[in-house]
C-alpha positions as CSV (number, residue, x, y, z in Angstrom):
1,X,-14.4,41.4,29.2
2,X,-14.1,38.5,31.8
3,X,-16.6,36.4,29.8
4,X,-14.6,37.1,26.7
5,X,-11.4,35.8,28.4
6,X,-13.2,32.8,29.8
7,X,-14.5,31.9,26.3
8,X,-11.1,32.3,24.8
9,X,-9.6,30.0,27.4
10,X,-12.3,27.4,26.8
11,X,-11.6,27.5,23.1
12,X,-7.8,27.4,23.5
13,X,-7.8,24.6,26.1
14,X,-7.6,21.6,23.8
15,X,-4.8,23.2,21.9
16,X,-2.8,24.0,25.0
17,X,-3.2,20.5,26.5
18,X,-2.3,19.0,23.1
19,X,0.8,21.0,22.9
20,X,1.9,20.1,26.4
21,X,1.3,16.5,25.7
22,X,3.2,16.5,22.4
23,X,6.1,18.7,23.3
24,X,6.4,18.7,27.1
25,X,8.8,21.2,28.5
26,X,10.1,22.1,25.0
27,X,6.7,23.6,24.1
28,X,7.9,27.2,24.6
29,X,11.0,27.0,22.4
30,X,10.4,24.2,19.9
31,X,9.7,24.9,16.2
32,X,6.6,23.5,14.5
33,X,6.8,19.8,14.1
34,X,5.4,18.3,11.0
35,X,4.8,15.0,12.8
36,X,2.8,16.6,15.6
37,X,-0.9,17.1,14.9
38,X,-2.5,20.4,14.1
39,X,-3.9,20.7,17.6
40,X,-0.5,20.4,19.3
41,X,1.1,22.9,16.9
42,X,-1.7,25.4,17.4
43,X,-1.3,25.1,21.2
44,X,2.5,25.5,20.9
45,X,1.9,28.7,18.9
46,X,-0.5,30.0,21.5
47,X,1.9,29.3,24.4
48,X,4.9,30.8,22.6
49,X,3.0,34.0,21.9
50,X,2.1,34.3,25.5
51,X,5.7,33.5,26.5
52,X,7.3,36.0,24.1
53,X,5.0,38.9,25.2
54,X,5.7,38.4,28.9
55,X,8.3,40.0,31.0
56,X,11.0,38.0,32.8
57,X,8.8,37.2,35.8
58,X,5.9,36.1,33.6
59,X,8.1,34.0,31.4
60,X,9.6,32.3,34.5
61,X,6.1,31.6,35.8
62,X,4.9,30.1,32.5
63,X,8.0,28.0,32.3
64,X,7.4,26.7,35.8
65,X,3.8,25.7,34.9
66,X,5.0,23.9,31.8
67,X,7.7,22.0,33.7
68,X,5.1,20.9,36.2
69,X,3.0,19.4,33.3
70,X,5.0,16.1,33.5
71,X,4.3,15.7,37.2
72,X,0.6,16.7,37.6
73,X,-1.4,17.4,34.5
74,X,-4.6,18.4,36.4
75,X,-2.8,21.0,38.5
76,X,-1.0,22.3,35.4
77,X,-4.3,22.8,33.6
78,X,-5.5,25.0,36.4
79,X,-2.3,26.9,36.8
80,X,-2.1,27.4,33.1
81,X,-5.6,28.8,32.9
82,X,-4.8,31.2,35.8
83,X,-1.6,32.4,34.1
84,X,-3.3,32.9,30.8
85,X,-6.3,34.6,32.3
86,X,-4.0,37.1,34.0
87,X,-1.9,37.7,30.8
88,X,-5.0,38.1,28.7
89,X,-6.6,40.5,31.2
90,X,-3.4,42.7,31.2
91,X,-2.7,42.7,27.5
92,X,-5.7,43.4,25.1
93,X,-3.4,43.1,22.1
94,X,-2.4,39.6,23.2
95,X,-6.1,38.8,23.7
96,X,-6.9,39.8,20.1
97,X,-3.9,37.9,18.8
98,X,-4.8,34.7,20.5
99,X,-8.5,35.1,19.6
100,X,-7.5,35.4,15.9
101,X,-5.2,32.3,16.2
102,X,-7.9,30.2,17.8
103,X,-10.5,31.4,15.3
104,X,-8.2,30.4,12.4
105,X,-8.1,26.8,13.6
106,X,-10.2,24.2,11.8
107,X,-13.4,23.5,13.8
108,X,-14.4,20.2,12.3
109,X,-15.1,17.7,15.0
110,X,-16.6,14.3,14.2
111,X,-18.0,12.1,17.0
112,X,-19.2,8.7,16.0
113,X,-20.7,6.3,18.5
114,X,-21.9,2.8,18.1
115,X,-23.7,1.0,20.9
116,X,-25.3,-2.4,21.1
117,X,-25.1,-5.7,19.4
118,X,-24.0,-5.5,15.7
119,X,-23.7,-1.8,15.8
120,X,-21.7,0.0,13.2
121,X,-19.9,3.3,13.7
122,X,-18.4,4.9,10.6
123,X,-17.8,8.4,9.3
124,X,-18.4,7.4,5.6
125,X,-19.7,4.1,4.5
126,X,-21.1,2.6,1.3
127,X,-22.7,-0.6,2.5
128,X,-23.3,-1.8,6.0
129,X,-25.2,-4.9,6.8
130,X,-26.0,-6.1,10.3
131,X,-28.1,-9.1,11.0
132,X,-28.3,-12.6,9.5
133,X,-29.3,-13.8,6.0
134,X,-28.7,-10.6,4.0
135,X,-27.1,-10.6,0.5
136,X,-25.0,-7.9,-1.1
137,X,-25.5,-8.9,-4.7
138,X,-28.9,-7.4,-5.2
């Protein structure tokens, strides 16, 4: 079960940090924002589900972690993982709920890298010419 929780936290990480970056301390109470990207909105939903299912002490702890996000993002990431790990370990229903939410997110990731002189980096392209003396009217 510990490996399952670790994997879920790894998958949820980008969504959680995106939500904290986009919403800051309002992440726990804010409604979905059409202007925020899908990653931030998914992270907001994840955090709100954890927050709603917690008792008063757990909510206060999560709120404290979120408030600290503005001051030290690295420490917050660690504290957030610890809080979520504990919540997921104690609540199998929450674990299933978050796993379903993470699984429902689009997984398309495109990484494009160009390196070197006259390199081209593009996701889609019709014609690309590098070098000298080429013609496009052939």
